[in-house]
C-alpha positions in Angstrom: 23.8 25.9 -4.5 20.1 25.3 -3.9 20.0 22.8 -0.7 18.0 19.5 -1.3 14.6 19.7 0.2 14.1 17.7 2.6 10.9 15.4 2.9 9.4 13.2 5.9 10.9 10.0 6.7 7.4 8.4 6.5 7.2 9.7 2.4 11.3 8.9 1.9 10.3 5.4 3.9 6.9 4.8 1.1 9.1 6.1 -1.7 12.0 3.9 -0.9 9.6 0.6 -0.5 7.8 1.7 -3.7 11.5 1.5 -5.5 11.8 -1.9 -4.3 8.3 -3.2 -5.3 9.7 -1.6 -9.0 13.1 -3.1 -8.7 11.7 -6.4 -8.2 9.2 -6.2 -11.3 12.2 -4.8 -13.2 14.8 -7.8 -12.5 11.9 -10.5 -13.6 10.6 -8.8 -16.4 13.1 -6.8 -17.8 12.8 -3.9 -20.3 11.0 -4.2 -23.6 7.2 -4.7 -22.6 4.2 -2.5 -22.6 3.6 0.3 -19.7 0.2 -1.9 -19.2 2.1 -4.8 -17.9 4.8 -3.4 -16.0 2.1 -0.9 -14.2 -0.1 -4.3 -13.4 2.8 -6.2 -11.9 4.0 -2.9 -10.0 0.2 -2.9 -8.8 0.6 -6.9 -7.7 4.0 -6.3 -6.0 2.5 -3.1 -4.2 -0.4 -5.3 -2.7 2.0 -7.9 -1.5 4.0 -5.6 0.7 0.9 -4.1 2.2 1.6 -0.7 0.6 -2.0 0.9 0.4 -2.3 2.0 -3.2 -4.8 3.4 -5.7 -4.4 3.0 -9.9 -5.4 4.8 -12.6 -6.7 7.8 -9.9 -8.6 10.3 -11.5 -7.5 13.8 -11.3 -10.2 16.3 -11.8 -9.0 19.7 -12.5 -10.5 23.7 -11.5 -11.1 26.0 -14.6 -13.1 28.7 -13.9 -14.3 28.5 -11.3 -15.2 24.6 -12.3 -14.4 21.1 -11.6 -13.8 19.6 -14.4 -13.2 16.0 -15.0 -10.5 16.5 -17.8 -9.6 12.8 -18.4 -6.2 13.0 -16.0 -5.1 9.7 -14.3 -2.6 9.4 -12.0 -1.2 5.9 -12.7 -0.6 5.0 -9.1 -0.9 6.9 -5.8 1.2 4.7 -2.9 -0.4 5.5 0.6 -1.5 8.9 -0.7 1.9 10.5 -0.3 3.7 9.5 -3.6 2.8 9.7 -7.3 4.3 6.8 -9.6 4.7 7.7 -13.2 4.9 4.2 -15.4 6.5 4.8 -18.5 7.7 1.8 -21.2 9.6 4.5 -23.6 12.9 4.6 -25.3 14.0 8.0 -24.0 11.9 10.0 -21.0 11.2 13.2 -22.4 11.1 16.8 -20.7 7.2 16.4 -21.4 7.2 13.2 -18.9 8.7 15.4 -16.5 6.6 17.8 -16.4 3.7 15.9 -16.8 4.5 14.6 -13.0 5.6 17.8 -11.9 2.0 19.4 -13.2 0.2 16.1 -11.1 2.2 17.2 -8.0 0.8 20.4 -8.4 -2.5 20.0 -8.6 -2.7 17.0 -6.0 -0.4 19.4 -3.7 1.5 16.2 -3.1 5.4 16.7 -2.6 7.5 13.5 -4.5 6.3 11.5 -7.0 8.6 9.1 -9.1 8.7 8.7 -13.0 9.7 5.1 -13.5 10.3 4.2 -16.8 11.3 0.3 -17.0 12.3 0.4 -20.9 15.8 0.7 -19.6 18.8 -2.4 -19.0 19.2 -0.9 -15.6 16.2 0.4 -14.0 18.3 2.9 -11.5 18.8 4.7 -15.4 15.1 5.2 -16.0 14.3 6.3 -12.1 13.5 10.1 -11.6 12.6 11.5 -8.3 10.3 14.7 -8.7 10.3 16.9 -5.5 7.9 20.1 -4.8 
């Protein structure tokens, strides 16, 4: 069995705080709304908590030696350490996890959280992706 990779305590702390913000949003709104609504409310909660973040951060890619703006945008990056990929879908698909994994590889960050707000219990819509 492969051992679970450990992350620095600071990254885990940022992730825990971001997850708590997501739980606050979900407790108040529940499932069934648009992704943009959840993102806006989550940004508000992150701001209230004092966590620095960037939203809709442009992620250029390097291809064939060129730096290209390919339209990639990260939903939220918290404290320059944790990527939050926000969804409001019926089911998380493998492509959603692949998207987050690719973002981690392109940024060099180690932890991403895929948060699907369209679940009765948010814990069922939360996935950690660790590099």
